[in-house]
Each structure stands twice: as structure tokens, then as C-alpha cells.
C-alpha positions, 0 to 999 in steps of 0.5 A: 940360253936365257928366257926373255922376260917382257913387261905386260900391262893388263887390266882386271876389274878396273885395276891396272897391273904391270907384269914381267913374265916370260909367258906369251903375251897373247896368252896372258892377255887372254887370261886376264880378259877371262879373269876380268869378265868372270869378276864382272859377271860375279859382280853383276849377278850378286850383291857382292861389292867386296873385290876380294870376295869377288876375286876368291869366287872367280879363283874358285870357279877357275879352279873348279874348271881346271880340276874338271878339265884335268879329270877329263884329260885323265879319263881320255888318256886312260881310255886311249891307253885302253884302246891302244892296248885293245888294238895291240892285242888284236894285232891291228897295230901293224896295219896303221 
């Protein structure tokens, strides 16, 4: 079974990019719109004009958000496991 790759055109910070990817087109478009709006926001709110610095700041903000979400996910997975163990100990799991 081969994975179909598609060519997708996107625009980020007034630059055009042609991507060849097997990822879902709508997800790539959503991601590119997110990066574009974040870079524009950083540019508008700062005196920076260097596109590379703006891109690095956007990448740092995205990485920070990703780390925060991963930490939250780990917390809630741990919490779910604790609650499942509590249910098992009380013998309540048979009623679900």
C-alpha cells in the first residue's frame, strides 16, 4: 500500500511555498494559516523586520505551546490512570 503524496501550494508571510506531502491538505493549510497569522502578529507588535527573526520567534511560540499541550496531556493521562485504578480498587468497574 503506497501513500499518495500531493502537491500543495501555501503562502506564509507573503512568500509562496510548494509542498509535496502525504499529510491531509486541510491540516497543512490550517497549519500554514496559523504560522502566517502568528508571524504577522509578531511583526505588527514588534519593531522587527527581519523575517528570519520573526520566523524563529514564531517557531519558539509554537514549540512552547506544543510543550505545554504535551505536559497537559501527560498530566491528564496520568490522572485518568489514577482514576481507573481507584475504580478498579473499589470494584466499581464491573458496573460500567
